[in-house]
mmCIF file of the C-alpha atoms, coordinates in Angstrom:
data_MODEL
# 
_entry.id   MODEL 
# 
loop_
_atom_site.group_PDB 
_atom_site.id 
_atom_site.type_symbol 
_atom_site.label_atom_id 
_atom_site.label_alt_id 
_atom_site.label_comp_id 
_atom_site.label_asym_id 
_atom_site.label_entity_id 
_atom_site.label_seq_id 
_atom_site.pdbx_PDB_ins_code 
_atom_site.Cartn_x 
_atom_site.Cartn_y 
_atom_site.Cartn_z 
_atom_site.occupancy 
_atom_site.B_iso_or_equiv 
_atom_site.pdbx_formal_charge 
_atom_site.auth_seq_id 
_atom_site.auth_comp_id 
_atom_site.auth_asym_id 
_atom_site.auth_atom_id 
_atom_site.pdbx_PDB_model_num 
ATOM 1  C CA . UNK A 1 1  ? 84.128 106.593 136.462 1.00 0.00 ? 1  UNK A CA 1 
ATOM 2  C CA . UNK A 1 2  ? 81.014 107.387 138.493 1.00 0.00 ? 2  UNK A CA 1 
ATOM 3  C CA . UNK A 1 3  ? 81.584 108.341 142.142 1.00 0.00 ? 3  UNK A CA 1 
ATOM 4  C CA . UNK A 1 4  ? 79.051 109.159 144.858 1.00 0.00 ? 4  UNK A CA 1 
ATOM 5  C CA . UNK A 1 5  ? 78.966 110.148 148.514 1.00 0.00 ? 5  UNK A CA 1 
ATOM 6  C CA . UNK A 1 6  ? 76.456 107.988 150.383 1.00 0.00 ? 6  UNK A CA 1 
ATOM 7  C CA . UNK A 1 7  ? 75.087 110.078 153.270 1.00 0.00 ? 7  UNK A CA 1 
ATOM 8  C CA . UNK A 1 8  ? 74.159 107.516 155.912 1.00 0.00 ? 8  UNK A CA 1 
ATOM 9  C CA . UNK A 1 9  ? 72.417 109.912 158.312 1.00 0.00 ? 9  UNK A CA 1 
ATOM 10 C CA . UNK A 1 10 ? 70.156 111.598 155.738 1.00 0.00 ? 10 UNK A CA 1 
ATOM 11 C CA . UNK A 1 11 ? 66.341 111.517 156.175 1.00 0.00 ? 11 UNK A CA 1 
ATOM 12 C CA . UNK A 1 12 ? 66.162 109.229 153.146 1.00 0.00 ? 12 UNK A CA 1 
ATOM 13 C CA . UNK A 1 13 ? 68.672 106.637 154.272 1.00 0.00 ? 13 UNK A CA 1 
ATOM 14 C CA . UNK A 1 14 ? 71.745 106.364 152.108 1.00 0.00 ? 14 UNK A CA 1 
ATOM 15 C CA . UNK A 1 15 ? 70.989 109.407 149.929 1.00 0.00 ? 15 UNK A CA 1 
ATOM 16 C CA . UNK A 1 16 ? 73.609 109.802 147.198 1.00 0.00 ? 16 UNK A CA 1 
ATOM 17 C CA . UNK A 1 17 ? 75.530 112.925 146.191 1.00 0.00 ? 17 UNK A CA 1 
ATOM 18 C CA . UNK A 1 18 ? 77.193 112.730 142.792 1.00 0.00 ? 18 UNK A CA 1 
ATOM 19 C CA . UNK A 1 19 ? 80.879 113.656 142.611 1.00 0.00 ? 19 UNK A CA 1 
ATOM 20 C CA . UNK A 1 20 ? 80.961 113.667 138.815 1.00 0.00 ? 20 UNK A CA 1 
ATOM 21 C CA . UNK A 1 21 ? 81.624 117.049 137.272 1.00 0.00 ? 21 UNK A CA 1 
ATOM 22 C CA . UNK A 1 22 ? 81.875 118.938 140.571 1.00 0.00 ? 22 UNK A CA 1 
ATOM 23 C CA . UNK A 1 23 ? 82.807 122.568 139.978 1.00 0.00 ? 23 UNK A CA 1 
ATOM 24 C CA . UNK A 1 24 ? 82.707 123.825 143.570 1.00 0.00 ? 24 UNK A CA 1 
ATOM 25 C CA . UNK A 1 25 ? 81.604 123.032 147.106 1.00 0.00 ? 25 UNK A CA 1 
ATOM 26 C CA . UNK A 1 26 ? 80.649 125.986 149.262 1.00 0.00 ? 26 UNK A CA 1 
ATOM 27 C CA . UNK A 1 27 ? 78.698 127.430 152.159 1.00 0.00 ? 27 UNK A CA 1 
ATOM 28 C CA . UNK A 1 28 ? 77.623 130.998 152.899 1.00 0.00 ? 28 UNK A CA 1 
ATOM 29 C CA . UNK A 1 29 ? 79.133 131.247 156.381 1.00 0.00 ? 29 UNK A CA 1 
ATOM 30 C CA . UNK A 1 30 ? 80.680 129.283 159.236 1.00 0.00 ? 30 UNK A CA 1 
ATOM 31 C CA . UNK A 1 31 ? 77.228 128.758 160.771 1.00 0.00 ? 31 UNK A CA 1 
ATOM 32 C CA . UNK A 1 32 ? 75.120 128.352 157.601 1.00 0.00 ? 32 UNK A CA 1 
ATOM 33 C CA . UNK A 1 33 ? 72.543 125.577 157.364 1.00 0.00 ? 33 UNK A CA 1 
ATOM 34 C CA . UNK A 1 34 ? 73.313 124.691 153.735 1.00 0.00 ? 34 UNK A CA 1 
ATOM 35 C CA . UNK A 1 35 ? 76.245 123.393 151.757 1.00 0.00 ? 35 UNK A CA 1 
ATOM 36 C CA . UNK A 1 36 ? 75.924 123.674 147.971 1.00 0.00 ? 36 UNK A CA 1 
ATOM 37 C CA . UNK A 1 37 ? 77.744 121.410 145.531 1.00 0.00 ? 37 UNK A CA 1 
ATOM 38 C CA . UNK A 1 38 ? 77.760 123.032 142.069 1.00 0.00 ? 38 UNK A CA 1 
ATOM 39 C CA . UNK A 1 39 ? 78.344 121.025 138.904 1.00 0.00 ? 39 UNK A CA 1 
ATOM 40 C CA . UNK A 1 40 ? 79.885 121.898 135.528 1.00 0.00 ? 40 UNK A CA 1 
ATOM 41 C CA . UNK A 1 41 ? 76.492 121.401 133.806 1.00 0.00 ? 41 UNK A CA 1 
ATOM 42 C CA . UNK A 1 42 ? 74.885 124.184 135.886 1.00 0.00 ? 42 UNK A CA 1 
ATOM 43 C CA . UNK A 1 43 ? 72.991 121.944 138.304 1.00 0.00 ? 43 UNK A CA 1 
ATOM 44 C CA . UNK A 1 44 ? 73.538 121.859 142.065 1.00 0.00 ? 44 UNK A CA 1 
ATOM 45 C CA . UNK A 1 45 ? 72.977 119.679 145.105 1.00 0.00 ? 45 UNK A CA 1 
ATOM 46 C CA . UNK A 1 46 ? 71.974 121.468 148.304 1.00 0.00 ? 46 UNK A CA 1 
ATOM 47 C CA . UNK A 1 47 ? 72.551 119.708 151.616 1.00 0.00 ? 47 UNK A CA 1 
ATOM 48 C CA . UNK A 1 48 ? 70.527 121.257 154.461 1.00 0.00 ? 48 UNK A CA 1 
ATOM 49 C CA . UNK A 1 49 ? 71.507 120.516 158.061 1.00 0.00 ? 49 UNK A CA 1 
ATOM 50 C CA . UNK A 1 50 ? 71.315 121.983 161.534 1.00 0.00 ? 50 UNK A CA 1 
ATOM 51 C CA . UNK A 1 51 ? 73.488 125.100 161.859 1.00 0.00 ? 51 UNK A CA 1 
ATOM 52 C CA . UNK A 1 52 ? 77.188 124.418 161.403 1.00 0.00 ? 52 UNK A CA 1 
ATOM 53 C CA . UNK A 1 53 ? 79.916 125.274 163.871 1.00 0.00 ? 53 UNK A CA 1 
ATOM 54 C CA . UNK A 1 54 ? 83.064 126.523 162.102 1.00 0.00 ? 54 UNK A CA 1 
ATOM 55 C CA . UNK A 1 55 ? 82.179 125.039 158.676 1.00 0.00 ? 55 UNK A CA 1 
ATOM 56 C CA . UNK A 1 56 ? 82.087 121.457 160.014 1.00 0.00 ? 56 UNK A CA 1 
ATOM 57 C CA . UNK A 1 57 ? 79.542 120.110 157.489 1.00 0.00 ? 57 UNK A CA 1 
ATOM 58 C CA . UNK A 1 58 ? 81.293 121.834 154.586 1.00 0.00 ? 58 UNK A CA 1 
ATOM 59 C CA . UNK A 1 59 ? 84.645 120.414 155.734 1.00 0.00 ? 59 UNK A CA 1 
ATOM 60 C CA . UNK A 1 60 ? 83.188 116.901 156.120 1.00 0.00 ? 60 UNK A CA 1 
ATOM 61 C CA . UNK A 1 61 ? 81.704 116.950 152.599 1.00 0.00 ? 61 UNK A CA 1 
ATOM 62 C CA . UNK A 1 62 ? 84.831 118.454 151.048 1.00 0.00 ? 62 UNK A CA 1 
ATOM 63 C CA . UNK A 1 63 ? 87.164 115.975 152.781 1.00 0.00 ? 63 UNK A CA 1 
ATOM 64 C CA . UNK A 1 64 ? 84.910 113.017 151.923 1.00 0.00 ? 64 UNK A CA 1 
ATOM 65 C CA . UNK A 1 65 ? 84.747 114.073 148.264 1.00 0.00 ? 65 UNK A CA 1 
ATOM 66 C CA . UNK A 1 66 ? 88.533 114.166 148.090 1.00 0.00 ? 66 UNK A CA 1 
ATOM 67 C CA . UNK A 1 67 ? 88.839 110.771 149.799 1.00 0.00 ? 67 UNK A CA 1 
ATOM 68 C CA . UNK A 1 68 ? 86.155 109.220 147.572 1.00 0.00 ? 68 UNK A CA 1 
ATOM 69 C CA . UNK A 1 69 ? 87.806 110.373 144.368 1.00 0.00 ? 69 UNK A CA 1 
ATOM 70 C CA . UNK A 1 70 ? 91.082 108.628 145.195 1.00 0.00 ? 70 UNK A CA 1 
ATOM 71 C CA . UNK A 1 71 ? 89.458 105.276 146.009 1.00 0.00 ? 71 UNK A CA 1 
ATOM 72 C CA . UNK A 1 72 ? 89.471 102.420 143.525 1.00 0.00 ? 72 UNK A CA 1 
ATOM 73 C CA . UNK A 1 73 ? 87.083 102.530 140.570 1.00 0.00 ? 73 UNK A CA 1 
ATOM 74 C CA . UNK A 1 74 ? 85.541 99.348  142.001 1.00 0.00 ? 74 UNK A CA 1 
ATOM 75 C CA . UNK A 1 75 ? 84.168 101.403 144.940 1.00 0.00 ? 75 UNK A CA 1 
ATOM 76 C CA . UNK A 1 76 ? 81.721 103.894 143.379 1.00 0.00 ? 76 UNK A CA 1 
ATOM 77 C CA . UNK A 1 77 ? 80.143 104.860 146.715 1.00 0.00 ? 77 UNK A CA 1 
ATOM 78 C CA . UNK A 1 78 ? 81.905 106.398 149.696 1.00 0.00 ? 78 UNK A CA 1 
ATOM 79 C CA . UNK A 1 79 ? 79.880 106.358 152.944 1.00 0.00 ? 79 UNK A CA 1 
ATOM 80 C CA . UNK A 1 80 ? 79.798 109.456 155.147 1.00 0.00 ? 80 UNK A CA 1 
ATOM 81 C CA . UNK A 1 81 ? 77.831 110.458 158.240 1.00 0.00 ? 81 UNK A CA 1 
ATOM 82 C CA . UNK A 1 82 ? 77.667 114.237 158.459 1.00 0.00 ? 82 UNK A CA 1 
ATOM 83 C CA . UNK A 1 83 ? 78.431 115.859 161.842 1.00 0.00 ? 83 UNK A CA 1 
ATOM 84 C CA . UNK A 1 84 ? 75.024 117.603 161.992 1.00 0.00 ? 84 UNK A CA 1 
ATOM 85 C CA . UNK A 1 85 ? 71.500 116.266 161.519 1.00 0.00 ? 85 UNK A CA 1 
ATOM 86 C CA . UNK A 1 86 ? 70.598 116.263 157.821 1.00 0.00 ? 86 UNK A CA 1 
ATOM 87 C CA . UNK A 1 87 ? 67.237 117.855 156.984 1.00 0.00 ? 87 UNK A CA 1 
ATOM 88 C CA . UNK A 1 88 ? 67.320 117.330 153.228 1.00 0.00 ? 88 UNK A CA 1 
ATOM 89 C CA . UNK A 1 89 ? 69.450 116.696 150.164 1.00 0.00 ? 89 UNK A CA 1 
ATOM 90 C CA . UNK A 1 90 ? 68.033 118.274 147.020 1.00 0.00 ? 90 UNK A CA 1 
ATOM 91 C CA . UNK A 1 91 ? 69.432 117.803 143.511 1.00 0.00 ? 91 UNK A CA 1 
ATOM 92 C CA . UNK A 1 92 ? 68.345 120.496 141.065 1.00 0.00 ? 92 UNK A CA 1 
# 
């Protein structure tokens, strides 16, 4: 079952973040500007935003991932607007 977060306030409207094979979601500090989603295959998605306040972007992504994964298989995308302005979403 394919699942994605659809980031509605990304520079490229409705950018997708895959939730398939997620190994970890992390950020370097409470005020970091990036949240990194690492996958089992060694790739990663980096979400860059304005500086966080108390891990708010990390928490939003983590909570949305959990909520998305328990939704019906007929809803492959779960919409989320992050609490800080999104600069970029890079899949590598």
